[in-house]
N, C-alpha and C positions, 0 to 999 in steps of 0.2 A: 843342681841348679842351686840354682843362689836362694838362701832363704835368710830371715832374719826371724832371731828369738827375742823373748822376751825372759830374764831368767830370775827368778826368787831361790836367794841360799840362805840357809840356815845361818844366821850370823855368828853361833861357837864353832860353828862343822868347818863351814864354807861349802856344804853339800848343798845340793840343788833340792831344793822341797819342789820345785815345777816349773818346769820349760816351757812356756808358748811359743810355737814356729811356725812358721807361715813362709808358702814360696814369694820371692819379691826380686824379679829382673832389672836391675839398672839402667838407666839409659840415660843417655844424653848427661853424666854427670861426672867432674873429676873426681879422683882417689874412692874407687865404687868399692872399697872394703865397711860396708857395715854400718849400720844407723846412726846416729849423730845426738838425737836431744835426749835427757834425760827422762825415765819413767816419774809420772808426778803422782803419788799414792796420798791418799786420804779417805778417812771414815770407809777403811776398810776396802776401796776399790784403789785399782790401779788405770791411768791414762799413759797410753804411748802413741808417739806419731814415728813413723818410718822414713828413712832419707824419701821414700818415691810417693809419697801421701797414704799409707795405712793406717788408720787411726782405728785404738782398739778402746775399750773399756772395759775390763776385765777386773774377778770380785780376786781381790789382792790376797787371801789365803789359799785359795786351790786353784788358783792362773784359770775358770772358767771366763770363756769369753759371755760376756754381757752384750754387749754388742762393737760394734765395726762398720767401719764405714771404709770405700776406696776411695779418696779426694779425686782421685785421678779420673775416675769414670763421671765422678759429679759435679765439678770445676774444669773450669780449663789453666791448668796449671802452667806458670811460667816459671820451670825448676831455676831456681840459682845454680851457680856454678858448682856447686856443692851439696847439693840437694835440701831438701827441708831438714833444717836443724834446733828450729824454735821447741822447746818444751811446752806442753800444752799448760793451761792455767787454771787452775780450778778458782774459782769462788762465789759463792752463796751456790746457786741452781746450774751455774753457768761452766763452762770449759771454755776456753778462747784457744785459737789456733792462729798458727800465722800460715796461711796455705798458699798463698803466692798465685791468685787465679785476677790478675788487673780485670781482664778482658769482660768476670764477671760482676767485678766491684765485691771482690771478696778476697783483699788481701789479708784480713782477720774474719774469722768466721766464730762467733760463740755459739755453739749446741749443747741443750740440755744434756746437763752432766751424765743421767740416769737412762735417756733413751738417745741420746742420737739426734734429735729433732735440732735442724736447724733454727736458730733462735732469732739471729740477726748477722749481718756480713756489713763493711765498713771498707771503703779507698781503693780504686781503680790503679794501684801500687804493687811493683813490682816487690818481691820478699825480701829480708834481709835473713840473718843468721841471728837473731835477737830474739830470746826467752824475753816473753813479756812480764811485767810485777805488776805490783798492787802498794799504791804508797798511802799514807794521808796527809790528803789536803784541803784545807779551809773547813776542819769537822767531818771529811765523807773521805771514805774507800774510794780510792781514783787508778783505774786501771792506767797503766803507763806501756804502751804499743810505739814500737819504734820499725818501720816498713822500712824501704829501700831508699825512701824518698821523703817520707817525714817523721814526729813525733808526735805523738799524740795522748794527752790526759781523756780519757772514756769513762765511762757509765758500763762495768762490767754485764750489768745485768741485761741492757737495753742496745750497747752499743751508741749511745747519746755521747756526738765529739764533745766536751768542754772548752779543750782550745788543741791548736796545733800550729805547731812550727814547720816550717820548708827545712830539710836536710839532704837537697841535690848532691847525687854524687860527683866524684871529678870525673872519674871513670868509669866505673861499674860500682851497683852495693855491694859492701865490703864490710857492714858493719856487722862487727862480731862482741866484743863484748857490750853486755847489756850498762845499760844508763846504772851511774851511781849517784847515792843518793848520800848528803852530808850529815853529820850528826843532828842538826838542825829540824830536818825533814825541809830545808825550804831551798834545796840548788841541787841541780842534777847536772853530773858530770860525762860528759857522753866524748868517746875519743873513736876516730877511724883511720884507719891505714894510712890509703892515700888522701881523707880531706882534713887530717891532724882534730886540735878539741875545741869543744863547745860547755860554756858556763850557763845554763838554765837557772834564771830565779823564778822560785814559783810563788804566786800569790797566795800571802795566807787568808784573806779577811773574806776571796769569793772564789768562782772556779770561772 
């Protein structure tokens, strides 16, 4: 049977401290060999998103499951060709996940980090492969989320959209590398295989 694993290893020896394994049948995805996203670790907890939508919050020391959700049961996921790949992003009390559920208006969902309860959802877009990031803009922390159809600056706590720019795909959503921000923090560089590159100037006086 197919499984996905979250593994914690001793940094000095490379030996596993703990392994959390769960069954996961891969369906309708290309290259069905393991999860894609990195585990996000903060404040003694670890959050992971598997390729088919298994979302876990674990105790980072013991590997004990604090909460979990099978997103495919709660949302109508329109699975990208290579599965769900974006790593969870933790900001304050919210963990932001790219769910890719356009029919539910839930391309992005903000979950309560310690309980898994949904706080907000945003955009009727098909998902991309890009992990969201936090930036400083106009004196505030701004979530930059890039779906298969738009890039947006948002409030991570509420899902409020400060700004958005359409990024319609030429053939299909295939944006993989995340937006790069320059050393001044005022420009975002985007690059997509079929669609070329784009440079975005960020407002510095208001959102």
